[in-house]
C-alpha positions in Angstrom: 9.5 1.4 16.7 10.4 2.4 13.2 12.8 5.4 12.8 12.8 7.5 9.6 16.0 9.6 9.4 16.4 12.8 7.6 18.1 11.0 4.6 15.0 9.1 4.1 16.4 5.6 5.2 14.2 3.6 7.2 15.4 1.3 10.0 13.6 -0.8 12.4 14.2 -3.9 14.5 13.8 -7.3 12.8 10.6 -9.1 13.9 10.9 -12.4 12.0 12.0 -14.9 11.9 11.6 -15.5 15.5 13.7 -18.1 17.5 12.1 -21.3 18.1 13.1 -24.9 18.9 11.3 -28.1 17.8 10.5 -30.7 20.5 12.9 -33.2 19.0 15.7 -30.6 18.2 18.9 -30.1 20.2 19.3 -26.4 19.4 17.4 -23.5 18.9 17.2 -22.1 15.3 16.2 -18.9 13.8 15.7 -15.6 15.4 18.2 -13.3 13.5 18.2 -10.4 15.9 19.3 -7.1 14.9 18.3 -4.1 12.6 18.0 -3.6 8.9 18.2 -0.3 6.9 16.0 0.1 3.7 15.3 3.1 1.7 11.7 4.4 1.5 9.7 4.0 -1.6 9.9 6.9 -4.0 6.9 8.4 -5.6 6.5 7.3 -9.0 4.6 9.2 -12.0 1.2 8.0 -12.8 0.4 6.4 -16.1 -2.0 8.1 -18.5 -4.5 5.5 -17.6 -4.2 6.2 -13.8 -4.4 9.8 -14.4 -7.6 9.3 -16.3 -9.3 7.2 -13.6 -8.4 9.6 -10.9 -9.7 12.6 -13.1 -13.1 10.6 -13.5 -13.4 9.7 -10.0 -12.8 13.3 -8.8 -15.6 14.4 -11.4 -17.9 11.8 -10.1 -17.4 12.7 -6.5 -15.7 9.2 -5.5 -13.5 9.7 -2.4 -12.2 7.8 0.5 -14.8 6.8 2.9 -17.8 6.9 0.5 -20.7 4.7 1.2 -21.1 1.5 -0.7 -24.4 2.7 -2.1 -23.2 6.1 -3.1 -20.0 4.2 -4.8 -22.2 1.8 -6.7 -24.6 4.7 -8.0 -21.5 6.7 -9.1 -19.9 3.8 -10.7 -23.1 3.0 -12.9 -24.4 6.4 -13.6 -21.2 8.4 -13.8 -18.1 6.6 -14.3 -19.2 4.1 -16.6 -20.4 6.6 -19.3 -17.4 8.8 -18.9 -14.9 5.9 -19.2 -16.7 4.6 -22.4 -16.7 8.1 -23.7 -12.9 8.3 -23.3 -12.9 10.3 -20.4 
């Protein structure tokens, strides 16, 4: 189970590579057991293009979980013209 500490570091048990032994091999190889510590990714500022696309998507009612037909309609009737106009 991954653990996130208060400092924002991420630690979890290693899962790969798992130990294995080939049929013709004398020894088991792989399987570096242990833990690793990594920093969680930082949020980064959106570019102007990303901000523009997000604004147009909000104006056109595009959201997570939208149906495919509603998305296609919004893309053709709303997003396309607004993006061509310059947002």
